[in-house]
N, C-alpha and C positions, 0 to 999 in steps of 0.2 A: 386457515391461518389465524391464530389467536393473537390479537394485538391489544386487547383491553384488560390484561392482567394488571394487578396493582404493583407488584414488586418485580424488579429485573436487576440481576447482577451486572455490574459494570463490565466484567470480562466477557460475559455472554453478549451484551449489547455491542461491544467493540467488534466481536467476532461476527455477529449477525449483520452489521452494516459494512462488513468486508474491509475493515482497516487492518485486520490480521487474518492470516490463512487458517489458523487453528485457534481454538479457545485456550489451549495451553499457552500459546505464544502471547495471547492477550493477557492471561493471568500473570505470566512471567514479566511482561512489560510493567504491569501494575506493581509487582513485587520489587522490581528494580528501580522504581521511582520514575518511570518514563511516561506515566499518565498523571496529570496534575488537575486538581479541581480547586479553584480559587488560590492558586499558587502553591498549594500543599499537595504532597503525594497522595494519590487515591488508591485505596485498597481494592482488590479484585471483587470482594463481596459487597462493596458499596452499592446501595440502591440508586438506580438512575431515575431521574425525574425529568419531565418535559421542561424545557427552557434552561436546563443545566448547561454550563459551558466547560469544556475540557480542553486541555492541551495534551496532545498525544504525539510522542516521538516514535516514529516507525523507522525502519531501515531506509525507506525512500525519502521521507520528508517529515517536517514538524507540522502537524495538523492543529488547527483550532476549530473545534466543532461546537455547534449549538444543537442540542437535542430537540427535535420537533415531534417525535413520536417514539413509542416504545416498540421495539421489534424483537420478538422472542425466538424466531426461527430464522435461519440463514436463507436468504432469497437471492434471486439474481441481482446483479449490480444495478440495473435500471430501476428496480423496485427499491433496493436498499438506500439509494441516494435520496429518497423521499422522506427518510426518517431523521435526517440531520441537515444542517446548513453549514457549509464550509466557510468559516470566517477567518481563514488563514491570512495573516498580514501580506500586503502586496510585496514587501521586500523579500519575504521568504519565497514567494512564487517566482520572483525575478531571479533569485539565487539559483533556484532549481532549473529554470530555463537556461541560465548561463552554464550551469554544470552539464546539462544535457547536450548543449551545443558543443562543449569542449570534450565530451566523453566519447571515446572510441567505441563504436557499436559492436566490434568484433567480427563484422561481416567484411569479407574481402571486396575490394573494388573490382568491378567487372573487368575481365581480361588481364588481370594481374595476379600472379601467384602460381598455383599449380597449373601445369600445362593441360590443355584439352587432350582428348584421345587422339585426335589427328596430329597435334603437335608432338605427342609422345611417339607415335608411329614414325613421324618425320625424324625425330631425334634418334630413335632406335635404328632406322635405316642409315642415318648419317654415321652412327658409331660402328655399324657392322662393316662398312666399306673400308 
């Protein structure tokens, strides 16, 4: 794993630390102005340096990250989180937790909804008589 190269593109870095699933998505976010450096939109080709701070808006949340190391290749999440510090403001984290609490997960509550196989047999025998 090469970590000591001198230049690293912003889109590649955001992809490598797993803020985006693909490098293309990271580049598109930069193009659309969803990645900011010092309050200004950052281009995908911008060189990343240690101690830079970025505001990144993903579908899930608004991140504020501080670069602690340059990561050139995508690695597993446990390794990737060592290359940045999440300095997201507390109010944003609270907003996300509130959203998550009020968001319906899509899973059905147990024993409610579609009948079980036994209940279907009982219903079928009920309607056959």
